[in-house]
N, C-alpha and C positions, 0 to 999 in steps of 0.2 A: 597552542595557537588561541587566537582570538576568534570565537566563533559565533556568529549570529544564527539562531534557529527560528524560523517562521513556523507558525503551527505548532509551537513546542508544547502545548497542552494536549494534543491529539494523541491517537493511539500510538502512531509511530514516533511522533515527536517526543513523547515521553520516554521512550526505550532509547531514543538517540541521546537525550539529555543524559541518560544513565551511563549510557555506553562511553560517552565523551567527558565525564565528570572531571577527569583529570586536567582538561583544558580550561581555559577562560571563556565561560559561556555567557551569551546574552540570550535570554528566552523571550521570545514576542508570540503574543496570541491576538487574536482579533480586537480585543479590547485596546491592546498597547500598540498595534501596529496595522494599519490599513494598507494592505499591498496594493490596492487601487489608486493610491495617493503617490504619485511620482515624487513629490517634494519630501513626503514623510519616509519613503523608502530611501532616498538618497541620503538622508540625515541618519537613518538607522544602520545603514550599511557602512558608513564612515567609520574608520578606525579597526574594521574587523580584517582579519586574513581570509576567513572562509564564511560563506553563507550557505545553510543548508534550508532549502525552501520545501517544507513540508505543509504549506498552508494551501488549502484548495476547498473549493465547493465540491463536496463529495457525493451529495444525495443525488444519485443517478437518475431516479424517477423525477424527482423535483426540478431538475435541470431541463426537463422537457417543457415545462411550463415557465422557467425563469432562465432561459438561455441566454439573455443579455447579461444578467448578474453571474452566471456561471462562466461566462467568457471574460467579463471583467476581472474576476479573481483568477481564474485558471490561466487565461492568455495574456491579458493586460499586465496583470500582477507579476507573472512570469518575465514579460518584457522589461517592467520597471526594474525588477531586481537584477536582471542581466545588464540593462544600462548603467546602474549603479556600480555593479561589480567591475565592469570594464572600467569605469571612470577611476575607481578607487585602486584596482589591481587585486581585489579580493577574489578568490577562487569561488565558483558557484556550483553546488550540488543540487539540481532541481529533480523532484520526485514526480514521475511520471506513472502511466498505467498501461495495462493490457487493452484497454478500451480504444485505444488509437488503431487497433486492428478490427476487421470485420468478422473474424472467427470461421473464415470459410476454409482455410489452409488445412491439409490433412497432416502437416508436419509443424513442429515447433517453429515459431517465428524468430528468424535471426534478427541481430540488432540493426541490420541496415534494410529491412523489409519496407515495402512501400506502406505508407499509412493510409488507412481506409476505414475511418470511424464510422459506426452506424448511429450514434445517438448524440444528443445535444452535449452531454457530459464528454463524451469521446472527442467530438469536434473541438471543444474548448480546450482540452488537454493536448490534443495534437496541434493546435495553434500555439500554445505556450511552449511545447517542444521546439517548434520551428523557429519562434522569436528568440529563444535561448541560443540555439545553434547559429542562427544567422546574425545575432546580435554579438556574440562572444565565444565563437568557436574555440579560440586559443585558451579559455581559462574555464570552460565549463563542462560539467559532466551531468548527463541525463540517465537517472536510475529508473527505469520501469519496473513496476511491481505489480502483484495481483493477488487477490484472495487473502487479505490480511487478516490475522487474528492476533490480540495481545490483551493485556489486562487493563489498558486505559481508555477503552472505548467499545461501542457496540460493535459486533461481529457475528458472522454466520454460526461460528462454533458455540459462542455464549448463547445465542439465541436457540440453537438446538436443545442446549441444556435447560434453559428456561422453559421450553415447551414441553420437557420431558417431565416437568412437574405439573403441567397442566393436562397433557393429553396421553393417552396411552399408546398411540402411534402418531408418527409423523410422516407425511408424504414430502419426498424430496427428489428432485429431478436427476435422471441418469444420462441425459443428452447434452450436457455442459462439462467440458472437461478443463482442467487448469491445475495449478500448483498452489496448495495450501502454503501460505508462508507466515512464519511466526515473526513479528516485528522486532523481537530481541535479535534474532539471527540477522535480519536485514539491518539493524542498527550498527551491530558489530561489523559488517561488510562496509557499511558506509565509512565507519572509522578506519578501516584497512585501506581503502582507496585514499582517504585523505593522509594517513600517516606514512603510507608508502608513496605518496605523491604521484598517484596514477595519472596516465595519460588522458587528457580530455577526450570525450566521446560518450558513446551510449553504451549502457551496462544494463543486463537485465537481473534485478534483484529478487529472485524467487528461489524458494527451496526445490531441490532436485526432485525428479520424478514427476509423475502427474496422475491425477485421479478424476473422478467426477464428484459433483456435490453430493450424491448418494452414497457413495464410498467413503467420502471425507466424514459424513455425518456418522455413517456406521463406526468409523474408526475413533471418533470423538466418544461415542457411547461406549465403545469397547475400552478405550484407555481410562474412563471414568467409571469402571465397573458397572455399566448398564448394558441391558441386553441390546445388542445391535439390531436383532430382528423387529424391534419396535419402529425402525426406519422402513418405511415402505417406497418402492420406486413408482414414480411417475415420469412424465414428460413435461418440457417447457410448454406445450399447448395447454396444459391444465392450469397454467399461472399467468394470467393476463397482466403484463406489466406496462407502464408508460413507456419505459425505454428498451428498445432491444439489447439483448445480451449476446456477446460473442459465444459461439458454441465451442470454439478452440481457443482457449486463452494460455496455451503452453508456449512459454518463451525459451529460446535457446540461450546458451551461456558461453558463447565463443569467445566474447570479449574479455572474460576473466582469464580464460587461459592464454589469450594473447599477451597479457601483462604477467602472466606466471603466478596469479593468484587463483586459488582453489575456489571454484562456484560454492554456492551454499549446500548444505548437506541434504539428504532425502528429508521429505516432507512429513514421513511418518516417524522418523527418529527426532525430529524437531517437535512433533505433536505431543510425543510421550514424555520428553523433557518439559515442555510447557505445561503439561497436566502435573507432573512431579513438582515443578517450581511454584505451584500455586496459582497460575495464570486464571483457572475457573473455579477458585475455592469459593466465591460468593455464590456461583450457581449450585456448586455441589453441597454447601451448607443448606441452602434452600431445599434441595432434594432430600436432604438427610432430616430435615425438620418435618418435610411432608411425610416420610416414612415414620417418623416417631408418632405423629398426630394419628396416622392411621392405625398404628398398632394400639 
């Protein structure tokens, strides 16, 4: 397949490129393609069989002060890509987020749950989803994901390991629940959707199971040979952030089973393999260097 990947240099985009390396890929980043330019988008999409839109304004807190820019990238950019794909006949895979929900449910969110975002970022991503689904329902797939970590970008797990070299203890919230998701696993599932010609619709791309940020941080430390008791519990009230966070980011996986594809594996299993594969080697080398200096 001839595949255009936007946001190709990002954390997810990097693993998508590696997963789809046996196809004919065109990689686009913010320097080579402005997704808010409809003409540029139309020219970029032409000649491709598939477009994977991993481009996004992802700084959740900065979006509160830059809502117009977040909307242009996350909503208008998605609309321009959907329009271009419809005109050319290319399939579109659009990456979205758990932030389209308010997090008040006590159950995992099904794919058809009503959108109710709390933040500027969430509103922009919800608008992007609607543009994609309204413009090109017959040829588009929306993949919602959450709590991503990987080797090619900043993420919570890497931050926890960086802090381990700076502090004896780290306070992490216990009142937000979600699904830590390895970008490599998500990239492989996006490949399965494409190669098995999955039906258009919405799919939830998160590793199975759920946990809190506190327990996730403890798991990261344990898998990396650190004392998990260095992670201390706190609550969201202790961390004042510009953008509100959904307290429940757990997503259901019914759409995968409907097309007879297995959902993604449990998050702890994925984390263990991610550590073994070297995802956090830079942070771990820093930790080892500090230990050597101390001794």
